N, C-alpha and C positions, 0 to 999 in steps of 0.2 A: 407588568410589575418589574421594576429594575432589580438586577441582581445585588446581593450584598457584596460590598468592596472586597471583603476578606475571602469570600467564595470565589470571586472573580479572580483575585490574585493567586489563589491556590490553583484554579483552573489554568491560568496561564503557565504557571510553573510546571504543572504536570504535562501540558502540551509541549513546552520547549524541552523538558527533559525526555520525554517519549521520542521526540525528533532526534535528539543527541544519541539516545540509545539505539534507535534504528540506524543511524549513521555508524555507530559502533559495531553493530551487528554486520553491517554492510562491509566494513573494513576488516572485521575478524574472519570473513571468508577467506581473505588472503593469507591468513595465518594457518588456515586449514587446506591450502590449495592442494597439497599432495593427495588429499582424499578425493578430489574431484567434485564439481558441482552437484552431481547426483547424491553422493554419499552425505555432503553437508546438508543438502535439503532434507534427506531422510532422518538424519539425527536431529535436525532442528525441529522437525514436526513431532518426532517421538518425545522430545522433552518438553516442547511447548503445550501440546494438547492436554496432557494431565494437569500441568501447572494452571492453564486456563480454566480446565474443569473445576479444579480446586477453588479457584477464585470465584467462580460462578456460584458454587454451593455456599461458600463462606459469605458472599455478599447478598444472599437471598435471591438470586436470579435463577434458581434451579427450574422453576415453573416454565421457563422458555423452553428448555430441554424436554421437559415431560410433556408439554403441550404438543411440541413437534413430534414427539415419539408416538403419541396417541393418534395424531393426525395421519402419520405414516402407516400405522397399523390399520386405520380405517380405509386408507387409500393406497393400496400397494403400488399403483402406478407412480405415486409421489416419490418412491425410491429411485426411479429412473432420472427425475428431475433433480433430486438431491445429488446423485451421482455426477450428474453433469455440472452442478454447481461446484461440488468438490474438486472436479477435474480442472475448471477454469480457475479456481484459486490455486490449485496445486502447481499449475504452470507459471503463475506469477511468483509464488514462493520459491520455486526452482530457479527462475530467471534471476531473481534477487540475490540468490547465492552464487550463481554461475557467472553473471557477468562481470563482477570485479576481478575475478580469478582469470578471465579469458579476454580482458582487454575491452570490454563494453560498458565500463562504468559510466562513462559520459553519455552513452545512448540511453541507458536506463534513467539516468537524471533527467535527460531531456523528455523521456516518456512521462515521468511523474509531473514535470512542469506543464506538459501538455493535457494531462488527465483532466484537471478542473474544466477545460474548454471542451474536451470531449463529452464529459458528463453534462455540461450545459446543452450541447446539441442533442445527446441521447434524451434528456428530459423533454425537449422540444419535439423531436421527431416521434418518439415512443409513448410519451405521456402527455403530449399537448400543453406542456408548461410554457408559461409566459417567458419570453426572452426580450431584454431590453435592447435599445439601440446601441448602447455601449458594449454589450455582450456580442452582438452581431459584428460591430466594428473589430472587437478583440478576435473573434474566431476568423474574420477576413484576414487580419494581419498575421495571425498564426498560419493560415492557410498558405500565405506567401512563403513563410519559412519552411513549410512541409513540402511545397512545391520545389523550393531550392534544394532541400534534402534528396528529393527524388531525381532531380534532373542534373545536378552539378556537384553534388557530394562525391568524395571519392569512393564511398561505399554506400550501399543501401542499409539504412540502420533498422535492420529487422527487429532488435529487441524494443526499439522505441514504439513501433507499431504494434507489437505484441501487447504492450502495456496500454497504448491508446485504444486499440480495438477490443482487447481481452477484458480489461477491468470494467467498461461500461456494460459489456454483455453480462458480466458477473453480477454487477450492481442491479441491472435492470431485471435479471432472472430472480434474483432474491426478493425483489420488490413485488413481482408477478406471484412468486410462491408465498408471499408473507413470511419470509425467513429473515428479514432484515433487522436482526437483533443478535445479541450476543450468543445466545443458544444456537442460533443458525449458523453462526461461524464455528462454533465448537463442533457442531455436526459435520460441517465441511471438513475440518481437520480430522475428525474421528474416522470419517469414511476414507480418508486417504491414509490411514495408519498402515493397511497392508502393503500398499505400494512403497511408503516411507520406510517400512520394516525391510522390504525386499532390497532397497537401495542401500540402507545402512548396514545390512549383513552380507552385502556382496563382498567376495573376497578382494583384498588390497593387491595390488601388484608388488612384487618383490622390490622393485626400486622405489616404491612410495613410502618406505618405513624410514624416512629421514629423521624424523622427530620420535622420542620415546613414546610408546603407546600410552602410558600413564599421562603424559603431558597432553597428548591428543585428546584423551577422554576428557580431561579437565577443561580443555578448549570447547570442546563439543557441549559439556555441560553448561559451560558460561555462556555460549551462544543461545541454548534454550532458555535459560534463566533471563538473559538480556531480552530476547525476543518476546518472552512472556510479560516481563515487566513493562516493556515499551507499550504493548498492546493494551495491557490493563491501565497504564498511565493515560493513554488516549482515550480510552472509554471513561475514565474518571474526568478527564478534561471536558469531554463532550456533555457530561452531566452538570458540569459548573459554569459553562460559558454559553453566551448567546451563539447561535448558529453562525451569525456573519463573523464574529470574532474568532470562533473555533475554525472556520473555513480559511480565514487570512493566515492564521498561525500554522496552517497545513502547508504552506509554502516554505516553511523553514526547513523541512525534511529534504526536498530535492535540491534546495541551495547547499546544505551539508553534503549531500551525495556528490554534487559537482567538486566540492573541496577534497573529498575522499579520492575521487578519481583523478584529480590533478595531483595529488600527493602520491598516488600509485604510479605516476609518470605518464598518464595520458595527456594528450594535448588537442585543443581545437584546431582543426585544419582551416587554412584560410578560406576555403570555398564553404566552410560551415558557419562562418560568422553571420551570414545573412540569415540562416536558420536560427541561431541562437538569439541574435538580437530581435529578430521578428517575434519569437515566442516570449521572450523576456518582456518585450513592449506589451504584448498581449496580456501577460500575466499582471503587469503594472496597472493596466486599465481596469482588470477585474478587481485588482486589490484596492484601487483608488475607489471604484464603485462601492465595494464592500464596507470601506471606511466610511464613506459618505453615508451609507444606510445606517451604519452603526452609530454614528454622531447624531443622525436625525432621530434615532430611537423609534420605538413602535408608534404607529399612527393611532391618534386618538379618534375613537368613533363618536359621533354626536349622540347625545342623549336622546 
């Protein structure tokens, strides 16, 4: 059944605004650079987790949390898997805040461009999902770019590989645990609250107080609100869009992250152009396939 045009339009708006807010959160890390990546991550989680929990309750999705809580009480070993899931997400959230402050903004954006391809391969290898010939071609072209990064780039882009390897493990684990819903993500944030609190309350260096503490507090609060709003908007978009269109709009975020990194003064080295061109071409192939499927619409089954 085709989606209502007004509902689709609202979904597109929510997705685009979410991407803009994620890019704003990415840039805001530079305004808080004197705190350090770990402290920024800590305060972001401390503000985002309660706001996300409030949204879950208000939107009537609280059953996701309560069901997972009851499962964990019946199966204590599940807590170990949930802690692993929380740790995998925590590394990604920390890297997102640490990278732009330390000159790795382009590397992180490259990782997010590669992520859809990595998820395609994860689905094929781990869950035996079908993969099209065009997806195979896109993965092969992206592999050329990755090989160039390893062999000829001036530095090995470890943040890129943390994203490309870490996020598929995270999503695959959530699928196996059957926690791939909003309540599961809230659990991941909640379990990381002690670590976030430890980072947030770590004493600042005497040389780090270049800005008034009140201004820093407002920036931290704004970062948490923006992060929570972006996540909520992304959830609303996923509820209002076909999966294909939702996936295509997901490429807007890494494109904006590239813009942010360039505005911060980072530049693509000559030896890295093969990497970027290869991966961008692979992304265009995936986007073209997604558009073709979207235009074709759902297949009609014979009566």
